[in-house]
SEGUNU-555852 format. One record per residue (C-alpha): x, y, z; residue in three letters. Coordinates in steps of 0.5 Angstrom, whole numbers, padded with zeros to 4 digits, always signed. Each point is the difference from the previous one (the first is absolute). Layout:
! residues N
XYZAla...
END
This chain:
! residues 927
+0261+0348+0174Unk+0002+0008+0002Unk-0001-0002+0007Unk+0005-0006-0001Unk+0005+0005-0003Unk+0000+0005+0005Unk+0001-0005+0005Unk+0006-0003-0003Unk+0003+0007-0001Unk-0001+0001+0007Unk+0004-0006+0002Unk+0005+0001-0005Unk+0001+0007+0004Unk+0000-0003+0007Unk+0005-0005-0003Unk+0005+0006-0003Unk-0001+0004+0007Unk+0002-0007+0004Unk+0006-0001-0005Unk+0003+0007+0001Unk-0001+0000+0007Unk+0004-0006+0000Unk+0006+0003-0004Unk+0000+0006+0004Unk+0001-0004+0006Unk+0005-0004-0003Unk+0005+0006-0001Unk+0001+0000+0008Unk+0005-0006+0000Unk+0005-0003+0005Unk+0004-0004-0005Unk+0004+0001-0005Unk+0003-0005-0006Unk+0005+0000-0005Unk-0006+0002-0005Unk-0002+0006+0005Unk+0005+0004+0002Unk-0001+0007+0004Unk+0002+0006-0004Unk+0001+0007+0003Unk-0003+0004-0006Unk-0006-0004+0001Unk-0001+0001+0007Unk+0000-0008+0001Unk+0000-0002+0008Unk-0001-0006+0004Unk-0005+0000+0005Unk+0000-0005+0006Unk-0007-0005+0000Unk-0002+0004+0006Unk+0002+0007-0002Unk+0005+0001+0005Unk+0006+0001-0004Unk+0002+0003-0007Unk+0006-0001-0004Unk+0002+0004-0006Unk+0005+0006-0003Unk+0000+0006+0005Unk+0004+0006+0001Unk+0002+0002+0007Unk-0005+0004+0005Unk+0003+0008-0001Unk+0003-0001-0007Unk-0001+0006-0005Unk-0004-0001-0006Unk+0007+0001-0004Unk+0003-0006+0004Unk-0001-0007-0005Unk+0003-0005+0005Unk-0005-0006+0000Unk+0001-0006+0005Unk-0004-0006+0000Unk-0003-0001+0007Unk-0005-0003+0005Unk-0005+0005+0004Unk-0006+0000+0004Unk-0006+0000-0004Unk-0003+0007-0001Unk+0005+0003+0005Unk+0000+0007+0000Unk+0006+0002+0000Unk+0003-0006-0003Unk+0003-0005+0005Unk+0005-0004-0003Unk+0002-0006+0003Unk+0005-0003-0005Unk+0004+0002-0006Unk+0003-0004-0006Unk+0004+0004-0003Unk+0002+0005+0005Unk+0007+0001-0002Unk-0001+0001-0008Unk-0007+0004-0001Unk-0003+0000-0007Unk+0001+0007-0003Unk-0006+0000-0004Unk-0007-0003+0000Unk+0002-0005-0005Unk+0001-0005+0006Unk-0002-0008+0000Unk-0001-0005+0005Unk+0000-0007-0003Unk+0002-0007+0000Unk+0005-0001-0006Unk+0001-0006-0004Unk+0006-0002+0004Unk-0004-0001+0006Unk+0001+0006+0004Unk-0004+0006+0003Unk+0003+0006-0003Unk-0001+0008+0000Unk+0002+0002-0007Unk-0001+0007-0004Unk-0002+0000-0008Unk+0007-0001-0002Unk+0000-0007+0004Unk+0005+0003+0005Unk+0000-0004+0007Unk-0001+0004+0006Unk-0001-0005+0005Unk-0001-0008+0000Unk-0003-0005+0005Unk+0006-0004-0002Unk-0004-0007+0000Unk+0004-0006-0001Unk-0001-0003-0007Unk-0007-0002-0001Unk-0002+0002-0007Unk-0003-0007-0001Unk-0006+0002+0005Unk-0005+0005-0002Unk+0000+0005+0006Unk-0005+0005+0003Unk+0001+0006+0005Unk-0005+0001+0005Unk-0001+0005+0005Unk-0003-0002+0007Unk-0004+0003+0005Unk+0006+0000+0005Unk+0004+0005-0005Unk+0005-0006-0002Unk+0001-0001-0008Unk+0001-0007-0002Unk+0002-0003-0006Unk-0002-0007-0001Unk-0002-0005-0005Unk-0006+0002-0004Unk-0004-0007+0001Unk+0003+0000+0008Unk-0004-0006+0003Unk+0006-0001+0005Unk+0000+0007+0002Unk+0007+0000-0002Unk+0003+0007+0001Unk+0006+0002-0005Unk+0002+0007+0003Unk-0004+0005+0005Unk+0002+0007+0002Unk-0001-0002+0007Unk+0007-0003-0001Unk+0003+0007-0002Unk-0003+0006+0004Unk+0002+0007-0001Unk-0002+0004+0006Unk-0006-0003+0002Unk-0002-0006+0004Unk-0007-0003+0000Unk-0004-0005+0003Unk+0002-0007-0003Unk+0007+0002+0000Unk+0005-0003+0005Unk+0007+0004+0002Unk+0006-0005+0000Unk+0007+0001-0001Unk-0001+0001-0008Unk-0005+0005+0000Unk+0002+0008+0000Unk-0005+0006+0000Unk+0004+0006-0004Unk-0003+0007+0001Unk-0002+0004-0006Unk+0005+0005-0001Unk-0005+0006+0001Unk-0007+0001+0000Unk+0000+0001-0008Unk+0005-0005-0001Unk-0001-0008+0001Unk+0008-0002-0002Unk+0003-0003+0006Unk+0002+0005+0005Unk+0005+0000+0006Unk-0004-0004+0005Unk-0001-0007+0001Unk-0004-0005+0005Unk+0002-0007+0001Unk+0000-0005+0005Unk+0006+0000+0005Unk+0004-0006-0001Unk+0003+0001+0007Unk-0006+0000+0004Unk-0006-0004+0002Unk-0005+0002-0005Unk+0002+0008+0001Unk+0000+0005-0006Unk+0005+0005-0003Unk+0000+0006-0004Unk+0006+0002-0004Unk+0002+0006-0003Unk+0004-0002-0006Unk+0006-0003+0004Unk-0001+0003+0007Unk-0005-0004+0005Unk-0006+0006+0001Unk-0005-0004+0005Unk+0000-0007+0003Unk-0005-0003+0004Unk+0001-0003+0007Unk+0007+0004+0001Unk+0000-0001+0007Unk-0001-0008+0000Unk-0004-0003+0006Unk+0003+0006+0004Unk-0006+0005-0002Unk-0005-0004-0005Unk-0004+0006-0001Unk+0004+0002-0006Unk-0002-0007-0003Unk-0004+0000-0007Unk-0007+0000+0003Unk-0003-0007-0001Unk-0006+0002-0004Unk+0005+0002-0005Unk+0005-0006+0000Unk-0007-0004+0000Unk-0001+0003-0007Unk+0007+0000-0003Unk+0000-0008+0002Unk-0006-0001-0004Unk-0004-0001+0006Unk+0005-0006+0002Unk+0003+0002+0006Unk-0001-0003+0007Unk+0001+0003+0007Unk-0001-0002+0007Unk-0006+0001+0003Unk+0000+0007+0003Unk-0006+0004+0002Unk+0003+0007-0003Unk+0000-0003-0007Unk-0007+0000-0003Unk-0003-0005-0004Unk+0001+0001-0008Unk-0002-0003-0006Unk+0001+0001-0007Unk-0007+0003-0002Unk+0002+0006+0005Unk+0006+0002-0005Unk-0005+0001-0006Unk+0002+0007-0003Unk+0006+0001+0003Unk+0007+0001-0003Unk+0007+0001+0002Unk+0005+0005-0004Unk+0007+0002+0000Unk-0001+0007-0001Unk+0005+0005-0004Unk+0001+0004+0007Unk+0003-0006+0003Unk-0006-0002+0005Unk-0003-0007-0001Unk-0007+0001+0001Unk-0006-0004+0002Unk-0007+0002-0003Unk-0007-0002+0000Unk-0006+0002-0004Unk-0006+0002+0003Unk-0008+0000-0003Unk+0001+0006-0003Unk+0006-0002-0004Unk+0005+0004+0004Unk+0007-0002+0002Unk+0002+0001+0007Unk+0007-0001+0003Unk+0000-0005+0005Unk+0007-0001+0002Unk+0007+0003-0003Unk+0007-0001+0002Unk+0005+0004+0001Unk-0006+0004+0003Unk+0005+0006+0002Unk+0008+0002+0000Unk+0002-0005+0006Unk-0004-0006-0003Unk+0006+0000-0006Unk+0005-0005+0001Unk+0006+0002+0005Unk-0002+0007-0002Unk+0005+0003+0005Unk+0005-0005-0001Unk+0004-0004+0006Unk-0001+0003+0007Unk-0004+0006-0003Unk-0007+0001+0003Unk-0006+0002-0004Unk-0006+0005+0002Unk-0006+0001-0005Unk-0002+0006+0004Unk+0007+0004-0001Unk+0001+0004-0005Unk+0007-0003-0001Unk-0002-0008+0001Unk+0007-0002+0002Unk+0005+0001+0006Unk+0005-0004+0002Unk+0000-0004+0007Unk+0003+0004+0006Unk+0007-0003+0000Unk+0000+0000-0008Unk+0002+0005-0005Unk-0001+0000-0008Unk+0004-0005-0004Unk+0000+0006-0005Unk-0001+0006+0003Unk-0001+0004-0007Unk-0005-0005-0003Unk-0004+0000+0006Unk+0000+0007+0000Unk-0003+0000-0007Unk-0005-0005+0002Unk+0003-0006-0002Unk-0001-0005+0006Unk+0002-0006-0003Unk+0007-0001+0002Unk-0003+0000+0008Unk+0004+0002+0006Unk+0007-0003+0003Unk+0002+0000+0008Unk+0004+0005+0003Unk+0004-0005+0004Unk+0002-0007-0001Unk-0005-0005+0002Unk+0005-0005+0004Unk+0005+0003+0005Unk+0004-0003+0005Unk-0004+0004+0006Unk-0007-0003+0001Unk-0002+0007+0004Unk+0001+0004-0007Unk-0006-0004-0002Unk-0007+0001+0001Unk-0007+0000-0004Unk-0004+0005-0003Unk-0008-0001+0002Unk-0005+0001-0006Unk-0007-0001+0001Unk-0006-0001-0005Unk+0006-0002-0006Unk-0001-0004-0006Unk+0006-0004-0002Unk+0003-0005-0005Unk-0001-0007+0002Unk+0005-0003+0005Unk+0005-0005-0001Unk-0001-0004+0006Unk-0006-0001+0005Unk+0000-0005+0006Unk-0004+0000+0007Unk+0003+0003+0006Unk-0001+0001+0007Unk+0000+0007+0000Unk+0003+0007-0003Unk+0006-0001+0003Unk+0002-0007-0003Unk-0002+0003-0006Unk+0005+0006+0001Unk+0005-0004+0002Unk+0000-0004-0006Unk+0001+0006-0004Unk+0005+0003+0004Unk+0004-0007-0001Unk+0000+0000-0007Unk+0004+0005-0004Unk-0004+0000-0006Unk-0007+0002+0004Unk-0003+0006-0003Unk-0006+0000+0004Unk-0005-0004+0004Unk-0007+0000+0002Unk-0004-0004+0006Unk-0007-0001+0000Unk-0004-0003+0006Unk-0004-0006-0002Unk-0003-0006+0003Unk+0001-0004-0007Unk+0008+0001+0001Unk+0000-0006+0004Unk-0003-0005-0005Unk+0007+0002-0004Unk+0004-0004+0005Unk+0002+0006+0005Unk-0001+0000+0007Unk-0003+0007+0001Unk-0005+0005-0003Unk+0002+0004-0006Unk+0003+0000-0007Unk+0007+0003-0002Unk+0001+0002-0007Unk+0008+0002-0002Unk+0002+0004-0006Unk+0007-0002-0002Unk+0000+0004-0007Unk-0001+0007-0001Unk-0007+0003+0002Unk-0004+0002-0006Unk-0007+0002-0001Unk-0001+0004+0006Unk-0006+0004+0001Unk-0002+0003+0007Unk-0007+0002+0002Unk-0002-0007-0003Unk-0007-0001+0002Unk+0002-0008+0001Unk+0007+0001+0002Unk+0004-0003+0006Unk+0005+0002+0004Unk+0007+0000-0002Unk+0007+0000+0003Unk+0006+0003-0004Unk+0007-0001+0002Unk+0004+0006+0000Unk+0006+0003+0003Unk-0002+0004+0007Unk+0004+0006-0002Unk-0004+0001-0006Unk-0007+0000+0003Unk+0002+0002+0008Unk-0004+0006+0002Unk+0004+0006+0003Unk-0003+0007+0002Unk+0000+0002-0007Unk-0004-0005-0003Unk-0006-0004+0004Unk-0001-0007-0001Unk-0002-0003-0007Unk-0007-0001+0000Unk-0001-0006-0005Unk+0003+0002-0007Unk+0000+0008+0002Unk+0006+0004+0003Unk-0002+0005+0004Unk+0006+0006-0001Unk+0001+0005+0005Unk-0003+0005+0002Unk-0007-0004-0001Unk-0001-0004+0007Unk-0005-0006+0001Unk+0002+0000+0008Unk+0003+0004+0006Unk+0007-0003-0001Unk+0002+0002-0007Unk-0001+0006-0005Unk-0002+0007+0002Unk-0007+0000+0005Unk-0002+0006-0005Unk-0001-0005-0006Unk-0003-0006+0004Unk-0006-0001-0004Unk+0001-0006-0002Unk-0002-0007+0002Unk+0003-0007-0002Unk-0005-0006-0001Unk+0004-0006+0002Unk-0005-0005-0002Unk+0000+0003-0007Unk+0006+0003-0001Unk-0003+0007-0002Unk+0001+0007+0002Unk-0005+0004+0002Unk+0000+0008+0000Unk-0005+0003+0005Unk-0003+0007-0001Unk-0005+0004+0003Unk-0005-0002-0006Unk+0002-0007+0001Unk+0005-0006-0001Unk+0003-0001-0007Unk+0004-0006-0002Unk+0007+0002-0002Unk+0002-0003-0007Unk+0007+0003-0001Unk+0005+0004+0003Unk+0005+0004-0003Unk+0005+0002+0004Unk+0005+0004-0005Unk-0006+0005-0001Unk-0003+0000+0006Unk-0007-0003-0002Unk-0005-0006+0001Unk-0006-0002-0004Unk-0006-0002+0004Unk-0006-0004-0003Unk-0007+0004+0000Unk-0005-0004+0004Unk-0006+0003-0005Unk-0001+0004-0006Unk+0000+0007+0004Unk+0005-0002+0005Unk+0005+0005-0004Unk-0004+0006+0002Unk-0001-0001+0007Unk+0007-0002+0002Unk+0002+0006+0005Unk+0006+0001+0005Unk+0001+0005+0006Unk+0005+0005-0002Unk+0004-0003+0006Unk+0001-0006-0004Unk+0006+0000-0005Unk-0004-0003-0005Unk-0003+0003-0007Unk-0004-0003-0005Unk+0004+0001-0007Unk-0005-0004-0005Unk-0006-0004+0001Unk-0003-0006-0004Unk+0005+0000-0005Unk-0001+0008-0002Unk+0008+0001+0000Unk+0003-0007+0000Unk+0005-0001-0006Unk+0001-0008+0000Unk+0001-0005-0005Unk-0005-0003-0005Unk-0004-0006+0003Unk-0001-0006-0004Unk-0007-0001+0003Unk-0006+0003+0000Unk-0002+0005+0006Unk+0002+0006+0003Unk+0002+0001+0008Unk-0003+0004+0005Unk+0007+0003+0003Unk+0001+0006+0005Unk+0007+0003+0000Unk+0003+0003+0006Unk+0006+0003+0002Unk+0004+0001+0007Unk+0003+0006+0002Unk+0008+0000+0001Unk+0001-0002+0008Unk+0003+0004+0005Unk+0006-0003+0004Unk-0002-0007+0003Unk-0003+0000+0007Unk+0004-0003+0006Unk+0000-0001+0008Unk+0008-0002+0001Unk+0006+0000-0004Unk-0001-0007-0002Unk-0006+0002-0004Unk+0005+0004-0005Unk+0004-0006-0002Unk-0003-0001-0007Unk+0001+0008-0001Unk+0007+0001-0001Unk+0003+0007+0002Unk-0006+0001+0005Unk-0001+0001+0007Unk-0006-0001+0005Unk-0002+0007+0002Unk-0006+0005+0002Unk-0003+0003-0006Unk-0006+0005+0000Unk-0005-0006-0001Unk+0003-0005+0005Unk+0007-0004-0001Unk+0003-0002-0007Unk+0006-0002-0003Unk+0003+0006-0002Unk+0006+0001-0004Unk+0007+0001+0003Unk+0003+0007-0002Unk+0002+0001-0007Unk-0005-0005-0002Unk-0007+0002-0002Unk-0007-0005-0001Unk-0001-0002-0007Unk-0008-0002+0000Unk+0001-0003-0007Unk+0006-0004+0001Unk-0002-0002+0007Unk+0006+0002+0004Unk+0005+0005+0002Unk+0004+0003-0005Unk+0007+0004+0001Unk-0001+0008-0002Unk+0005+0002-0005Unk+0004+0006+0002Unk+0003+0005-0005Unk+0007+0002+0001Unk+0001-0001+0007Unk-0006+0005+0001Unk-0006-0001+0004Unk-0005-0004-0004Unk-0005+0006+0002Unk+0004+0005-0004Unk-0002+0000-0007Unk+0005+0002-0006Unk-0001+0007-0003Unk-0002-0004-0007Unk-0006-0003+0004Unk-0002+0007+0003Unk+0000+0003-0007Unk-0004-0006-0003Unk-0005+0001+0005Unk-0001+0008-0001Unk+0000-0001-0007Unk-0006-0005+0001Unk-0004+0004+0005Unk+0001+0006-0005Unk-0003-0005-0006Unk-0006-0002+0005Unk-0002+0007+0001Unk+0000+0002-0007Unk-0004-0006-0002Unk-0005+0002+0006Unk-0001+0007-0003Unk-0001-0002-0007Unk-0005-0005+0003Unk-0004+0006+0004Unk+0000+0004-0007Unk-0003-0005-0004Unk-0005-0002+0005Unk-0002+0008+0000Unk-0001+0000-0007Unk-0004-0006-0001Unk-0005+0003+0005Unk+0000+0006-0004Unk-0002-0004-0006Unk-0005-0005+0004Unk-0006+0004-0002Unk+0001+0000-0007Unk+0002-0008+0000Unk-0006-0002+0004Unk-0005+0004-0005Unk+0003-0004-0006Unk+0000-0006+0004Unk-0007+0000+0001Unk-0002+0001-0007Unk+0005-0006-0002Unk-0004-0004+0005Unk-0007+0002-0003Unk+0002-0002-0007Unk+0003-0007+0003Unk-0006-0001+0004Unk-0004+0001-0007Unk+0005-0005-0004Unk-0001-0005+0006Unk-0007+0000+0000Unk-0001-0001-0008Unk+0005-0006+0001Unk-0004-0003+0005Unk-0006+0001-0003Unk+0002-0003-0007Unk+0003-0006+0004Unk-0007-0001+0004Unk-0004+0001-0007Unk+0005-0006-0003Unk-0001-0004+0006Unk-0008+0001+0000Unk+0000-0002-0007Unk+0000-0007+0002Unk+0007-0001-0004Unk+0004-0002+0006Unk-0005-0005+0003Unk+0002-0007+0001Unk-0006-0002-0005Unk+0002+0004-0006Unk+0007-0002-0002Unk-0001+0003-0007Unk+0007+0003-0002Unk+0003-0002+0006Unk+0005-0006+0000Unk+0002+0000+0008Unk-0005-0003+0005Unk-0004+0004+0005Unk+0002-0001+0008Unk-0005+0002+0005Unk+0002+0004+0006Unk-0001-0005+0005Unk+0005-0005-0003Unk+0005+0006-0001Unk-0001+0002+0007Unk+0002-0007+0003Unk+0006-0001-0005Unk+0003+0006+0003Unk-0002+0000+0007Unk-0005+0006-0001Unk+0006+0004-0003Unk+0005-0002+0006Unk+0006+0004+0000Unk+0004-0007+0001Unk-0002-0001-0007Unk+0001+0007-0003Unk+0006+0000-0005Unk+0000+0007-0002Unk-0003+0006-0002Unk-0001+0004-0007Unk-0002+0006-0003Unk-0007-0003-0001Unk-0001-0004+0007Unk+0003-0005+0004Unk+0002-0007-0002Unk-0001-0006+0005Unk+0001-0008-0001Unk-0006-0004+0000Unk+0000-0008+0001Unk-0006-0003-0004Unk-0003-0007+0001Unk+0005-0005-0003Unk+0006+0003+0002Unk+0000+0005-0006Unk+0003+0007+0002Unk-0001+0006-0003Unk+0002+0008+0001Unk-0007+0004+0001Unk+0000+0007-0002Unk-0005+0004+0004Unk-0001+0007-0004Unk+0000+0006+0004Unk-0007+0004+0000Unk+0005+0006+0001Unk+0004-0001-0007Unk-0003+0003-0006Unk+0004-0004-0004Unk-0002-0006+0003Unk-0007+0000-0003Unk+0004+0000-0007Unk+0004-0005+0002Unk-0005-0005+0002Unk-0004+0001-0007Unk+0007-0001-0003Unk+0002-0006+0003Unk-0007-0004+0000Unk-0002+0001-0007Unk+0006+0001-0003Unk+0006-0003+0003Unk-0004-0007+0001Unk+0001-0001-0007Unk+0007+0001+0000Unk+0004-0007+0001Unk+0007-0001+0000Unk+0006-0003+0004Unk+0003+0007+0002Unk-0007+0003+0002Unk-0003+0000+0007Unk-0006-0004-0001Unk-0007+0003+0002Unk-0003-0006+0004Unk-0007+0003+0002Unk-0004+0006+0002Unk-0005+0002+0005Unk-0005+0006+0000Unk-0004+0000+0007Unk-0003+0005+0004Unk+0005+0006+0000Unk+0006-0005-0002Unk+0004-0001-0006Unk+0005-0005+0000Unk+0005-0003-0005Unk+0003-0007+0001Unk+0007-0002-0003Unk+0005-0006+0000Unk+0004+0001+0006Unk+0008+0001-0001Unk+0004-0002+0005Unk+0006+0004-0001Unk-0004+0006-0001Unk+0003+0006-0004Unk+0007+0001-0004Unk+0002+0006+0003Unk+0000-0004+0007Unk+0006-0004-0003Unk+0004+0005-0004Unk+0000+0005+0005Unk+0001-0004+0006Unk+0008-0001+0002Unk-0001-0007+0002Unk-0006-0003-0005Unk+0004+0003-0006Unk+0005-0005+0001Unk-0004-0006-0002Unk-0002+0003-0007Unk+0006-0002-0004Unk+0001+0002-0007Unk-0004-0006-0003Unk-0006+0002+0005Unk+0000+0007-0002Unk+0000-0001-0007Unk-0006-0005+0000Unk-0004+0006+0004Unk+0002+0005-0005Unk-0002-0005-0006Unk-0007-0002+0004Unk-0001+0008+0000Unk+0001+0001-0007Unk-0004-0006-0002Unk-0006+0002+0004Unk+0001+0007-0003Unk+0000-0002-0007Unk-0007-0004+0002Unk-0003+0006+0002Unk+0002+0004-0006Unk+0000-0005-0006Unk-0003-0007+0002Unk-0006+0001+0004Unk-0007+0001-0003Unk+0000+0007+0003Unk+0006+0005-0001Unk+0002+0003+0007Unk+0005+0005+0003Unk+0001-0001+0007Unk+0002+0007+0002Unk+0003-0002+0007Unk+0006-0005-0002Unk+0005+0000+0006Unk+0003-0005+0005Unk-0005+0000+0005Unk-0005-0002-0005Unk+0004-0006-0002Unk-0002-0006+0005Unk+0004-0007+0000Unk-0003-0007+0001Unk+0004-0005+0004Unk+0004-0002-0006Unk+0002+0008-0001Unk-0004+0000-0006Unk-0002+0008-0001Unk-0007+0002-0001Unk-0003+0007-0002Unk-0005+0002+0005Unk-0004+0006+0002Unk-0004+0002-0007Unk-0004+0005+0003Unk+0003+0006-0004Unk+0000-0004-0006Unk-0003+0002-0007Unk-0003-0004-0006Unk+0002+0003-0007Unk-0004-0001-0006Unk+0003-0004-0006Unk+0002+0006-0004Unk+0002+0004+0006Unk+0007+0001+0002Unk+0000+0006+0005Unk-0005+0004+0004Unk+0001+0006+0004Unk-0003+0001+0007Unk-0001+0006+0005Unk+0000-0005+0006Unk+0008-0002+0000Unk+0000-0006+0005Unk+0006-0005+0002Unk+0006+0001+0004Unk+0005+0005-0002Unk+0007-0003-0002Unk-0003-0005-0004Unk-0004+0004-0004Unk+0002+0002-0007Unk+0002+0008-0001Unk-0006+0001-0005Unk-0005-0003+0005Unk+0002+0003+0006Unk+0001+0007-0003Unk-0006+0000-0006Unk-0004-0006+0002Unk+0001-0003-0007Unk+0001-0008+0001Unk+0000-0006-0004Unk+0003-0007+0000Unk+0007+0003+0000Unk-0001+0003+0007Unk+0000-0007+0003Unk+0006-0002-0004Unk+0003+0007+0003Unk-0002-0003+0007Unk+0003-0007-0001Unk+0006+0003-0002Unk+0001+0003+0007Unk-0002-0006+0003Unk+0005-0004-0004Unk+0005+0005+0003Unk-0002-0001+0007Unk+0000-0007+0000Unk+0007+0000-0003Unk+0003+0005+0004Unk-0004-0001+0007Unk-0001+0007+0000Unk-0006+0004+0001Unk-0001+0005-0006Unk-0002+0006+0005Unk+0004+0001+0006Unk+0006+0003+0004Unk+0007-0002-0003Unk+0007+0003+0001Unk+0002+0004-0005Unk+0006-0004-0002Unk-0004-0006-0001Unk-0005+0003-0005Unk-0007-0003-0002Unk-0001-0007-0004Unk-0003+0004-0006Unk+0006+0005-0001Unk+0005-0006+0001Unk-0004-0003-0006Unk+0000+0006-0004Unk+0008+0001+0001Unk+0001-0007-0003Unk+0002-0002+0007Unk-0006-0005+0002Unk+0004-0006+0002Unk+0002+0005+0006Unk-0007+0000+0003Unk-0001-0007+0000Unk-0002-0004+0006Unk+0004-0006+0001Unk-0004-0005+0004Unk
END
């Protein structure tokens, strides 16, 4: 009897365990009904049957702890970071955790808060007579269907209302549009949208608000390499498009597109990505891929070169339609002809021959016997802007008698790009007078004008400058030096300089010239370049070279001096040259003979008395300066012994301090606290050194963003297209060790939209590395102190920047879980994202305050003079008020556009003085 009772108890226990397991499993569901809504405060979610997608409430990646915006969305199950593919209430987030996704009694699917306020609705047709259910499919599609859905009827589905992501199973048609997020942290509709091109044959386009930003197939049948890749077109058509048999098109099936997606990113790129077996997203294709891929980047008759520091230039024979806009970097207005196209004289017409060109699609095409027939067709048509001819046997099938195809452009040429890999030859109609070669200038090479004295041959320019070669097959200009040949990417006659593209990473170091050559390297690999910010990822390896002003032109006979007025061909010390006539003198800057002015009828060689007195006074002043310098050097040498002794003692003390800091950090690393498998207390992921080396191309100078007090900062591109700023801490900076400990252990715990986020860290071998979010607009001081860039900061933007800094500072002082004083707040430590939102950075000098602490005294005053409060700079006494003082200085700099330290005219005054005198408005920097 006792045995039977025991057996019965075991059976009851097993049954209870089975029931509990079933109840546990049932908590994971893919379906929602009227009686089982999703509540945010309970953490309710739907998970698709195959655990591929998950639906629920979320906050965007990178949101701070104080950010209470909550959205209903679909993301890949267990993705980290969360990869969101659809958002319901992207325009109206719920501002707390009271949100509910439910089927309402009126038969609709809605997002509500605790008061019943609606934030989003599926807008179903009247269906209150049906019992409905919501189901999340393994395709990522959220469907609304009858609860007893025997006929598989779908009343509503999220695939018909995408946000920024296209998934397998969708179909891109004329009614579908993908709209980007506003930013990485904000899923509300952004500035860019991707849709089907209504004019092309299954081509696509990206719009930036009302402006076309990118378009596939801009060249039509003239160049097919810019068409949308067939593999992606096949994906966007939901695997329904067909194509003629072509050996270059691979065999495709729908199963090849598992774990793929296409997104319209907030940066303006449409991106196609594929996830590998390790759940890492890899970028397969993206457009626009560079500046020249942007639709009509340089306007009509403007040619784009992606290698040049300034992307756009007008074709030879054309000038900017708006020179002021063009010089400021706005190329959208394009270029206009110097001379009228149609004139009575046929002899005045010619063609500019361009090679390897990309151009918008032609207006007509026909079969032609040869290029001459094509050229005549263009000359006989007053509206013809350009033509192109290609010899192909297939032209006979078009009804022609010859062996070629002729393309004609009647409208203005657009989407021009030179040096295009798949480009064709293009002949642009121009006036002879606008491009004909003279002794001053050599013949045009492609889209490049060769100004005097530069020479590509013996018939033009100056022989001493004949280091250039025109590649007639590509239209490119090469520069030959003793160390090799370099491609010229831009010539700037006004400043007598040109830019060449380096062939390898160390080319900038080995480019040398013989002293007899009139060329000098003035900057290399962007070292001193000052160019406008680029919209696309990546820097350029450029070498800037200047040429010396030339002497008088060479000549053989007097006719050679025709292009040089007021000169005659005469014998000089180094041969025959076009020497200036009497009363004229050669001006090497203006490249002509200029008249010598005479004073009061006297010879130009006789100097006025006032000039003689001025020269004498200047000589006396120089003599005084020289004597003062000699005396100063003598005094310095006499005291050098004492200084050397003092310096030796300082070095010993600094070395001891540096050794102690190095020992502390090594103990910190050796404790296991910074290893990948020990994340206790660290809120950011560990990155191994190998992945960082790959992302920065072994810390290449190409990816170098800048240099701070604690080390170098590089740009790193990680798998999946994520871009980060990589700070490599210097081993020679004692402060760098403290900053490392501060930012990994402390700053990682801070989360606010106006603080730069720490995304990862690495401690491996001798390297100590920090990874931050990438800020494309760099620092605030690069805008407000730049005469050109500051004009883009209107008052609304400046107020937005000031307000954002204040919010970040308030968070540090009051709202964060740790009370922190920054101690080094300045404009160079304020970074700007793509939307010009400010983010406070560089927490290496920050200090934590206790709950009851209000101030601290230190013997080690660190920071930047000019931004320090007086009590901190003089006495080492700091508190949160010290940051407020620095904030005030930053506000004055943002408003005035002036640095708080620098040289100013006495009558101009300083901005702080103006403010104290009640005349603060006089110092405002009006954009």
